[in-house]
C-alpha positions as CSV (number, residue, x, y, z in Angstrom):
1,X,99.2,108.2,109.0
2,X,96.4,109.0,106.5
3,X,94.9,106.8,103.9
4,X,93.0,107.9,100.8
5,X,90.8,105.3,98.8
6,X,89.7,106.3,95.4
7,X,86.5,104.9,94.0
8,X,86.4,105.8,90.2
9,X,82.6,104.8,89.6
10,X,80.1,107.3,89.3
11,X,76.3,107.6,88.8
12,X,76.7,110.2,86.1
13,X,79.3,112.4,84.8
14,X,78.6,116.1,86.0
15,X,79.4,118.7,83.2
16,X,82.3,120.3,85.2
17,X,83.9,117.0,86.5
18,X,87.5,116.3,85.6
19,X,88.2,113.8,88.2
20,X,89.1,110.2,87.3
21,X,85.7,108.6,87.2
22,X,83.7,106.4,85.0
23,X,79.8,105.9,84.4
24,X,80.1,102.8,82.2
25,X,82.4,100.2,84.0
26,X,80.2,99.1,86.9
27,X,80.9,95.5,85.9
28,X,84.5,96.1,87.2
29,X,83.4,96.8,90.8
30,X,84.3,93.4,92.4
31,X,87.5,93.0,90.6
32,X,88.3,96.5,91.5
33,X,88.0,96.0,95.1
34,X,90.2,92.6,94.9
35,X,92.9,94.9,93.2
36,X,92.6,97.5,96.1
37,X,93.1,94.7,98.7
38,X,96.4,93.7,96.8
39,X,97.6,97.2,96.8
40,X,96.8,97.7,100.4
41,X,98.8,94.9,101.5
42,X,101.7,96.3,99.4
43,X,101.3,99.8,100.9
44,X,101.0,98.4,104.6
45,X,104.6,96.9,104.2
46,X,105.9,99.8,102.4
47,X,104.8,102.5,105.0
48,X,105.6,100.0,107.7
49,X,102.1,100.6,109.1
50,X,101.6,99.4,112.7
51,X,98.6,98.6,114.8
52,X,96.8,101.8,115.8
53,X,98.9,104.0,113.6
54,X,96.0,105.0,111.0
55,X,94.5,108.3,112.0
56,X,92.3,109.0,109.2
57,X,90.7,107.3,106.1
58,X,89.0,109.2,103.3
59,X,87.1,107.5,100.6
60,X,86.6,109.7,97.6
61,X,85.7,109.5,94.0
62,X,84.0,109.3,91.7
63,X,81.0,108.3,93.8
64,X,81.7,106.0,96.8
65,X,78.0,105.7,97.5
66,X,77.8,103.5,94.1
67,X,79.7,100.8,96.0
68,X,77.6,98.3,98.2
69,X,78.6,98.1,101.7
70,X,79.3,94.3,101.4
71,X,82.3,95.2,98.9
72,X,83.7,97.7,101.5
73,X,83.4,95.2,104.3
74,X,86.4,93.2,103.0
75,X,88.4,96.4,102.8
76,X,87.5,97.3,106.4
77,X,88.2,93.8,107.6
78,X,91.7,94.1,106.3
79,X,92.4,97.5,107.5
80,X,90.6,97.8,110.9
81,X,93.4,96.3,113.0
82,X,95.5,99.5,112.1
83,X,92.8,101.9,113.2
84,X,93.7,104.5,115.9
85,X,91.2,104.6,118.7
86,X,89.9,108.0,117.6
87,X,90.1,107.5,113.8
88,X,88.2,109.7,111.6
89,X,86.6,107.8,108.5
90,X,85.1,110.0,105.8
91,X,83.2,108.7,103.0
92,X,81.7,110.9,100.0
93,X,78.3,110.3,98.9
94,X,75.8,111.5,96.1
95,X,72.2,112.1,97.5
96,X,70.6,109.9,95.1
97,X,72.7,106.7,95.8
98,X,73.0,107.1,99.6
99,X,70.0,105.2,100.7
100,X,69.2,104.9,104.4
101,X,70.2,101.1,104.2
102,X,73.6,102.1,102.5
103,X,74.3,104.8,105.2
104,X,73.4,102.5,108.0
105,X,75.7,99.6,106.8
106,X,78.7,101.8,106.1
107,X,78.2,103.2,109.6
108,X,78.3,99.7,111.0
109,X,81.6,99.3,109.2
110,X,83.1,102.2,111.0
111,X,82.3,105.3,108.8
112,X,81.8,108.2,111.3
113,X,81.7,111.2,108.8
114,X,79.9,111.6,105.3
115,X,80.6,114.3,102.8
116,X,77.5,114.9,100.5
117,X,78.1,116.3,97.1
118,X,75.1,118.5,97.2
119,X,76.6,121.6,95.1
120,X,73.4,123.6,95.3
121,X,69.7,123.3,96.7
122,X,68.3,125.0,93.5
123,X,67.1,122.4,91.0
124,X,67.7,124.8,88.0
125,X,71.3,125.1,89.1
126,X,71.6,121.2,89.7
127,X,70.2,120.7,86.3
128,X,72.7,123.2,84.7
129,X,75.5,121.5,86.6
130,X,74.6,117.9,85.2
131,X,73.8,116.9,88.9
132,X,71.5,113.8,89.0
133,X,69.8,114.5,92.3
134,X,67.3,117.2,93.4
135,X,67.2,119.6,96.2
136,X,64.6,117.6,98.0
137,X,66.7,114.2,97.8
138,X,69.8,116.0,99.0
139,X,68.0,117.4,102.2
140,X,66.4,114.1,102.8
141,X,69.8,112.2,102.5
142,X,71.4,114.6,104.9
143,X,68.5,114.2,107.3
144,X,68.7,110.4,107.0
145,X,72.4,110.5,107.8
146,X,71.7,112.4,110.9
147,X,68.8,110.2,112.1
148,X,71.0,107.1,111.6
149,X,73.7,108.4,113.9
150,X,76.3,110.1,111.6
151,X,77.6,112.8,113.8
152,X,79.9,114.5,111.3
153,X,78.1,115.5,108.1
154,X,79.7,117.9,105.4
155,X,78.2,119.1,102.1
156,X,79.9,120.7,99.0
157,X,78.6,123.9,97.5
158,X,79.7,125.3,94.1
159,X,79.5,129.0,93.2
160,X,80.6,131.2,90.4
161,X,78.3,129.6,87.8
162,X,76.5,131.7,85.2
163,X,73.1,131.0,86.9
164,X,74.4,132.3,90.2
165,X,73.2,135.5,91.8
166,X,73.2,136.6,95.6
167,X,69.5,135.5,96.1
168,X,70.2,132.1,94.9
169,X,73.6,131.8,96.8
170,X,72.0,133.1,100.2
171,X,69.2,130.6,99.6
172,X,71.8,127.7,99.5
173,X,73.5,128.9,102.5
174,X,70.3,129.3,104.4
175,X,69.1,125.8,103.7
176,X,72.6,124.4,104.5
177,X,72.9,126.2,107.9
178,X,69.5,124.8,109.1
179,X,70.4,121.2,108.3
180,X,72.1,118.9,110.8
181,X,75.6,119.3,109.4
182,X,78.8,120.7,110.9
183,X,81.0,121.3,107.8
184,X,80.7,122.9,104.4
185,X,83.3,122.9,101.5
186,X,82.7,125.6,99.0
187,X,84.5,125.6,95.5
188,X,84.2,128.2,92.7
189,X,83.4,126.5,89.3
190,X,86.5,125.7,87.2
191,X,86.4,124.7,83.6
192,X,88.9,122.1,82.7
193,X,89.7,120.2,79.5
194,X,87.8,117.0,78.9
195,X,84.6,118.3,80.7
196,X,81.4,119.0,78.8
197,X,81.5,122.7,80.1
198,X,84.9,122.9,78.3
199,X,83.4,121.4,75.0
200,X,80.5,123.6,75.1
201,X,82.4,126.8,76.1
202,X,80.7,127.5,79.4
203,X,82.7,129.9,81.6
204,X,82.6,130.7,85.3
205,X,81.5,134.4,86.3
206,X,84.7,135.2,87.8
207,X,83.1,137.7,90.1
208,X,85.6,138.2,93.0
209,X,83.2,140.5,94.9
210,X,80.6,137.8,94.9
211,X,83.1,135.1,96.0
212,X,84.3,137.3,99.0
213,X,80.6,137.9,99.9
214,X,79.8,134.3,99.5
215,X,82.6,133.1,101.9
216,X,81.7,135.8,104.4
217,X,78.0,134.6,104.3
218,X,79.1,131.1,105.1
219,X,81.0,132.1,108.1
220,X,78.1,134.3,109.1
221,X,75.9,131.3,108.9
222,X,77.9,129.7,111.8
223,X,80.7,127.9,110.0
224,X,84.1,129.2,110.8
225,X,86.5,129.3,107.9
226,X,89.7,127.3,108.6
227,X,91.0,126.9,104.8
228,X,90.6,128.5,101.5
229,X,87.5,126.3,100.7
230,X,86.6,124.8,103.9
231,X,84.3,126.0,106.8
232,X,83.4,124.0,109.9
233,X,82.3,123.8,113.5
234,X,84.0,120.4,113.0
235,X,87.6,120.5,111.4
236,X,88.2,117.5,109.0
237,X,91.3,115.7,110.4
238,X,92.2,114.1,107.1
239,X,92.4,117.6,105.4
240,X,94.5,118.9,108.2
241,X,96.9,116.0,107.6
242,X,97.6,117.1,104.1
243,X,98.0,120.7,105.0
244,X,100.5,119.7,107.8
245,X,102.4,117.8,105.0
246,X,101.9,114.4,106.7
247,X,102.7,111.1,104.8
248,X,99.8,109.6,103.3
249,X,98.8,106.3,101.3
250,X,96.9,106.5,98.1
251,X,94.8,103.4,97.3
252,X,93.0,102.8,93.9
253,X,93.1,103.9,90.3
254,X,94.5,107.4,90.1
255,X,95.3,107.7,93.7
256,X,98.4,109.4,94.9
257,X,100.6,108.5,97.9
258,X,103.3,110.7,99.6
259,X,106.3,109.4,101.7
260,X,109.3,111.5,102.7
261,X,110.5,112.9,99.4
262,X,108.6,110.7,97.0
263,X,105.1,110.8,95.4
264,X,103.5,107.6,94.1
265,X,100.9,107.4,91.2
266,X,99.0,104.3,90.4
267,X,97.5,103.5,86.9
268,X,94.5,105.8,86.2
269,X,92.7,103.5,83.9
270,X,90.5,100.9,85.8
271,X,91.5,97.9,83.6
272,X,95.1,98.8,83.8
273,X,94.9,99.1,87.7
274,X,93.0,95.8,88.1
275,X,95.6,94.1,86.0
276,X,98.5,95.6,87.9
277,X,97.5,97.3,91.1
278,X,101.1,97.4,92.4
279,X,102.4,99.7,89.6
280,X,103.6,103.0,90.7
281,X,105.1,105.9,89.1
282,X,107.5,107.6,91.3
283,X,108.1,111.2,91.6
284,X,111.2,112.4,93.3
285,X,110.7,115.8,95.2
286,X,113.5,118.1,95.7
287,X,114.2,119.9,99.1
288,X,113.3,123.1,97.6
289,X,109.9,121.7,96.2
290,X,109.1,120.2,99.6
291,X,109.7,123.5,101.3
292,X,107.6,125.4,98.6
293,X,104.7,122.8,99.2
294,X,104.9,123.3,103.0
295,X,104.8,127.0,102.7
296,X,101.9,127.0,100.2
297,X,99.7,124.4,102.2
298,X,100.3,126.2,105.5
299,X,99.3,129.6,104.4
300,X,96.1,128.4,103.0
301,X,94.9,127.1,106.1
302,X,94.7,127.7,109.8
303,X,97.8,125.2,110.3
304,X,100.2,128.2,109.9
305,X,103.8,128.2,108.8
306,X,106.7,127.5,111.1
307,X,109.3,130.3,110.5
308,X,112.1,127.9,111.4
309,X,111.9,126.4,107.8
310,X,112.6,129.7,106.2
311,X,116.0,131.3,105.5
312,X,117.1,134.8,106.6
313,X,116.0,136.4,103.5
314,X,112.6,134.7,103.6
315,X,112.2,135.6,107.3
316,X,112.9,139.2,106.6
317,X,110.1,139.2,104.0
318,X,107.8,137.8,106.7
319,X,108.6,140.9,108.9
320,X,107.5,143.0,106.2
321,X,104.0,141.1,106.0
322,X,103.8,141.3,109.7
323,X,104.4,145.2,109.6
324,X,101.8,145.5,106.9
325,X,99.3,143.4,108.8
326,X,99.0,140.9,106.1
327,X,100.0,138.0,108.4
328,X,100.3,137.6,112.2
329,X,102.7,135.7,114.4
330,X,102.0,133.7,117.4
331,X,104.4,131.1,119.1
332,X,107.0,131.1,116.3
333,X,104.3,130.5,113.6
334,X,102.7,132.9,111.1
335,X,99.2,132.8,110.0
336,X,97.7,134.3,106.9
337,X,94.8,136.7,107.5
338,X,93.3,136.5,103.9
339,X,93.3,133.0,102.5
340,X,92.3,134.3,99.0
341,X,95.8,135.8,98.9
342,X,97.7,132.8,100.3
343,X,99.4,132.0,96.9
344,X,100.6,135.6,96.4
345,X,101.9,135.8,100.1
346,X,103.6,132.5,99.7
347,X,105.2,133.6,96.4
348,X,106.3,136.8,98.0
349,X,108.1,135.0,100.8
350,X,109.7,132.5,98.6
351,X,110.6,134.8,95.6
């Protein structure tokens, strides 16, 4: 079983960010964690969670490093009895709020993986993106985490902005690969409604050749690609759980849970969530929708697609793809050879 905890508080709102996060509601932190505990009790019963059955926890945001470890402590006290002995516990952090003491204390709670929202090691680009840290502070935070014993460290990089060129992007990769990390998540800039970039009519470069080159350079830097946007010497177990279509619990404002053929949505608004943490909008997912999700998720990652879930017509299309060397087959599964074409391949099979 997987568990995701959403922290909606943020140091500052980045110009491209469309996530459910707030920079002006810090006074609700303690009440928010109390609401989280109420929902956690509810979800443990709903999913019938047993001791030792929780395989991964991912604490995302927002900015989880804006929450003091003492507030996380009561969450961990309640959930720790359900930990698998090899549980992976990831927490996202911003370099400017992940102090050495914060890192040390969340590690003592059980966190064994930190994902830093770096985005770039170029100060001009960080300013353009609305990031509140510098390249120097990002490097220092990662080094601190390593020194303090966090073995699995990841960082995010954004590309396809108007300030990017190959020299800048290569510099980002060169700095990243020389840091004590074992994972990189890389995302192209997307502009969504409600963001400052949308309001100011900023646009991504949409340079597909640069995108292909950038991904290849990350791999050349020693980080094997295992999903469209993820590269690692270490493979994130939590991410893999999503791609394998496992059930997961979603805790917090705007979090989403999944069980069998249902998806559960909490209140996005912090105050509404605090007042009613057990509210859930339930989305019923049809068999055809579940199948489509499995195909899409499997082909965008190293997980691979089990041919047994496909019908005769769909399997005949898979044979065409194999003959055209678009996918390969091994032990009854097919694997996509070009992740950037994963959606097109999935639609061809299902169409």
